[in-house]
N, C-alpha and C positions, 0 to 999 in steps of 0.2 A: 402793643405795649412792649417795651424792651426790658429784658431781665438784666438789671445792672450788676448783679452778682457775677455774671459771666464776663462782664467788661472790665472788672477790676484786675489790675496786674498784681502778681505776687510781690511781696516785699523783697528788696534787694538784700544780699548778705550783709552789706554795710548797715542798712537800717536795722536789721535783726541784731547785729552786734552792738550798735549804739543803744537800742532799746534795753538790752540786757545790762549794759554798762550804766545807763541812767537809773535803773532800778537799784543798783548797788552803790551808786555814787553818793557820797556825803553831800547833803544840800548846802553845807557851809563851804564857801569858796576858800581854797588855799591861797588865792591870789589877793593882792591888795592894789590900791590905786597907783602905787609906785612901781609895780611889776610891769615891765614893758616887753613888747614883742622882740624876739631875737632878730627879726628881719627888718623892722621899721620902728619908728618912735611911737606907735600906737599902743594902747593899753592891752595887756595880755588877757585873753579870754579862755586860754587853754594851756595846760601844762602836760607834757609827755615825759615820763621818766624812763630813762634807759640805764643800763649798767654804768655807762661812762658819764652820766649827768642828765640834766633836765633841759628840755626845749620849751620855751615860752612862745606862744603865737597869738597874734591878735585875731579878730574874727575873720577878716578876709584872707589872711595867710593860712589860718586853720582850715577854712573851707576849701581853699585852692589845693592844699596838700594833704587833706585828711586821709584819703585812701592810701596814699604812699606812706604816710607816717605810721598808720596802723598796720601796714604790711611788714614793717620793720620789727626788730626785737624789743618792742616797747614792753616794759614791765608793769607800768600802771599809767593811768592818765585821768585827768579831770577836765571836763569841758563845760563852759557856761551853757546851760540847757537852751537858753533863748537863741544861741548861735546855731542850733541844729534844726530850727524850724523850716529851713529850705529843703531839707531832705525828706522826700515823700515816705511816709510810713513811720517816721520817728515821732514817738509820743512825748512831746515837750510838755512838761507840767505847767499849768497856769500859775502865774505869780500872784501872790496876795499882797497888795499894797496897802491894805487897811491897817490903821493904827488905832490903838486905844487912846482915850483921853481927848482933850479939847484941841489938839493940834498945835498948841503953843508950848506945852510942856510934855514931859515923858509920862505924866500921870494919867 
C-alpha cells in the first residue's frame, strides 16, 4: 500500500498567493457584462490595478499572463474565482446557484 501523503507536491508560490487573495477578495464582482478584455473582445474576468491604470483581461488572457502580471507592481486585483480552477492547489469556492421562490418571480 502506498502512502499518498508522500506523493503530494507542495503548493506553488502562485497558488499560495492566489489562495490568500481569494480569502480577502470581495465576492461581488467589480466587473459588468460591458467590461471587455484589453487584448480581445472577450468579457473581462479579471482586473489588475496599477498606479498608472487598470488592466482588464478575459479568462484565457488572464491564465496565459497571470504570473507575469502578478510579478509587476500591481496594487490590487480581482479575479473571477471560477477562472482559477486550473491551478493546482487553489481553493475555488463553490458557487451557489440556488434561488428562493418559485423560479418565475423574485419572491
